[in-house]
C-alpha positions as CSV (number, residue, x, y, z in Angstrom):
1,M,-11.8,-78.6,-63.2
2,H,-13.8,-81.7,-63.5
3,A,-13.1,-84.1,-60.5
4,L,-13.7,-87.9,-60.1
5,S,-14.0,-89.7,-56.7
6,I,-12.3,-93.1,-56.7
7,K,-12.2,-95.3,-53.7
8,Q,-9.0,-96.5,-52.2
9,P,-6.8,-98.3,-52.8
10,Y,-7.6,-97.7,-56.4
11,A,-7.1,-94.0,-56.3
12,W,-3.3,-94.6,-55.1
13,Q,-3.0,-97.4,-57.6
14,I,-3.8,-95.0,-60.3
15,L,-1.3,-92.3,-58.6
16,T,1.4,-94.9,-58.5
17,G,0.8,-96.0,-62.2
18,D,-0.2,-99.5,-61.1
19,K,-3.8,-99.0,-62.3
20,P,-3.6,-97.8,-65.9
21,Y,-7.3,-98.2,-66.5
22,E,-10.2,-96.7,-64.6
23,Y,-13.3,-98.9,-65.0
24,R,-17.1,-97.1,-65.4
25,T,-20.4,-98.1,-66.5
26,W,-20.4,-94.8,-68.6
27,L,-18.1,-93.1,-70.8
28,P,-16.1,-89.9,-70.0
29,G,-17.8,-87.7,-73.0
30,T,-15.4,-85.0,-73.7
31,V,-13.6,-84.8,-70.5
32,Q,-9.9,-85.7,-71.1
33,Q,-8.6,-84.6,-67.8
34,F,-9.7,-84.6,-64.3
35,L,-8.9,-84.1,-60.5
36,L,-8.3,-87.4,-59.0
37,V,-9.9,-87.5,-55.3
38,S,-9.8,-90.3,-53.2
39,S,-13.5,-91.3,-52.1
40,S,-14.3,-90.5,-48.4
41,Q,-14.9,-94.2,-47.8
42,P,-12.5,-97.0,-49.1
43,S,-13.3,-99.9,-50.9
44,A,-15.3,-102.6,-49.1
45,M,-12.5,-104.8,-50.0
46,D,-10.2,-103.3,-47.4
47,F,-10.2,-100.5,-44.5
48,G,-7.9,-98.3,-46.5
49,W,-4.6,-99.5,-45.1
50,G,-3.5,-96.0,-44.3
51,L,-4.5,-94.6,-47.5
52,T,-5.8,-91.0,-47.5
53,N,-9.5,-90.9,-47.7
54,G,-11.3,-87.7,-49.0
55,Y,-8.5,-85.6,-50.7
56,A,-7.5,-84.3,-53.8
57,L,-4.6,-86.3,-54.8
58,A,-3.6,-85.5,-58.5
59,V,-4.5,-84.2,-62.1
60,V,-5.1,-87.3,-64.5
61,D,-5.3,-87.5,-68.0
62,I,-7.5,-90.1,-69.9
63,T,-4.9,-91.0,-72.6
64,G,-6.9,-92.8,-75.3
65,T,-10.6,-94.2,-76.2
66,P,-12.1,-96.1,-73.5
67,Q,-12.8,-99.7,-74.4
68,R,-15.9,-101.7,-74.0
69,E,-15.3,-104.6,-71.7
70,D,-17.1,-107.9,-71.8
71,D,-19.2,-107.0,-68.8
72,G,-20.4,-104.0,-70.2
73,S,-18.0,-101.5,-68.6
74,Y,-15.5,-99.1,-70.1
75,A,-11.9,-99.2,-69.5
76,W,-10.5,-95.8,-69.6
77,P,-6.8,-95.5,-70.1
78,V,-5.4,-92.9,-67.6
79,K,-2.0,-91.6,-66.4
80,V,-1.1,-89.1,-63.9
81,H,-0.5,-85.7,-65.4
82,G,0.7,-84.2,-62.2
83,V,0.2,-84.3,-58.3
84,V,-1.5,-81.2,-56.5
85,T,-1.3,-80.1,-53.0
86,P,-3.7,-82.5,-51.0
87,F,-6.7,-80.8,-50.0
88,P,-10.1,-82.1,-48.5
89,V,-12.9,-82.8,-51.3
90,K,-16.5,-83.4,-50.7
91,G,-17.1,-86.1,-53.4
92,K,-20.0,-86.9,-55.6
93,L,-21.0,-89.4,-58.0
94,H,-19.8,-89.3,-61.6
95,F,-18.0,-86.1,-62.6
96,Y,-18.3,-82.8,-60.7
97,E,-16.5,-79.6,-60.4
98,V,-14.0,-78.4,-58.2
99,A,-12.9,-74.8,-58.3
100,D,-9.6,-74.2,-60.2
101,A,-8.5,-71.8,-57.5
102,Q,-8.3,-74.7,-54.9
103,I,-6.0,-76.7,-57.1
104,Q,-2.1,-75.9,-56.8
105,Q,-0.1,-78.1,-59.4
106,H,3.4,-79.1,-58.8
107,P,5.2,-79.6,-62.2
108,E,8.5,-79.5,-60.1
109,W,7.7,-82.7,-58.4
110,A,7.3,-84.6,-61.8
111,A,10.7,-86.6,-61.3
112,D,10.2,-87.4,-57.8
113,L,6.7,-88.6,-58.7
114,R,8.4,-90.8,-61.5
115,Q,10.9,-92.1,-59.1
116,Y,8.2,-92.9,-56.7
117,Q,6.2,-94.9,-59.4
118,S,9.2,-96.9,-60.1
119,G,9.2,-98.3,-56.7
120,T,12.5,-96.4,-55.9
121,A,12.5,-94.7,-52.3
122,V,12.1,-91.0,-52.5
123,S,14.3,-89.0,-50.3
124,E,12.9,-87.8,-47.0
125,D,14.5,-84.3,-47.6
126,T,12.6,-83.5,-51.1
127,E,9.8,-81.2,-51.1
128,F,7.7,-83.8,-52.6
129,Y,8.2,-86.2,-49.4
130,R,7.9,-83.3,-47.1
131,D,4.6,-81.6,-48.6
132,Y,3.1,-84.5,-50.4
133,L,3.8,-88.1,-49.1
134,A,4.4,-87.3,-45.5
135,P,1.1,-85.5,-44.9
136,L,-1.0,-87.9,-47.1
137,A,0.5,-90.8,-44.9
138,A,-0.1,-88.8,-41.9
139,I,-3.7,-88.2,-42.8
140,G,-4.4,-91.8,-43.9
141,F,-3.0,-93.1,-40.6
142,S,-5.3,-91.0,-38.7
143,Q,-8.2,-91.8,-40.7
144,M,-7.6,-95.9,-40.2
145,P,-9.5,-97.6,-37.2
146,L,-8.0,-97.1,-34.0
147,K,-7.6,-100.9,-33.7
148,Y,-5.2,-101.1,-36.7
149,Q,-3.5,-97.8,-35.9
150,K,-2.5,-99.7,-32.5
151,I,-1.7,-102.8,-33.8
152,Y,0.9,-101.0,-36.4
153,N,2.3,-98.6,-33.8
154,T,2.9,-101.8,-31.3
155,T,4.3,-104.0,-34.3
156,R,5.6,-101.5,-36.9
157,S,4.2,-104.2,-39.4
158,W,2.0,-103.7,-42.0
159,E,1.8,-107.4,-42.6
160,Q,0.5,-107.6,-39.0
161,V,-1.9,-105.4,-39.7
162,G,-3.1,-107.1,-42.7
163,A,-3.3,-110.5,-40.9
164,V,-5.6,-109.2,-38.4
165,W,-7.7,-107.3,-40.7
166,A,-8.1,-110.7,-42.9
167,Q,-8.8,-112.4,-39.9
168,A,-11.7,-110.2,-38.8
169,K,-13.0,-110.1,-42.4
170,R,-13.3,-114.2,-42.2
171,Q,-15.1,-114.1,-38.9
């Protein structure tokens, strides 16, 4: 399957439905579906906020014709087709291939995904939570700089983590 690496938090925003367009300087050609992979490095605009880096997350459909933007980029309309069992992927630029045998899709999690995308909490005793959300959260947390892990473990506050991170960025 074609795969595309997207930096965090943007990959997660596509997964949650909060980012309905992927912006690129190039057109997708004939590709209509791709494996969403979170890049190994988060966006320079944040440290990842505990989001998983370097993992396959979902299969995404390009749902329409990309539109040219004023800045010359293209806005690809995207929507999550379904989630996959997360697995590490060494990303590349542009589209690249990931063996279909590595990709385990979970159509049975579609209702839980929609619930999660709507902002409603997903029960911790569902397969979706246990086998998808919880492992991704654990991996993402372990990938955060130790400084921020300690702040979260002490305060249990993402707001406090963000405040310390923002202060460090200003210095």
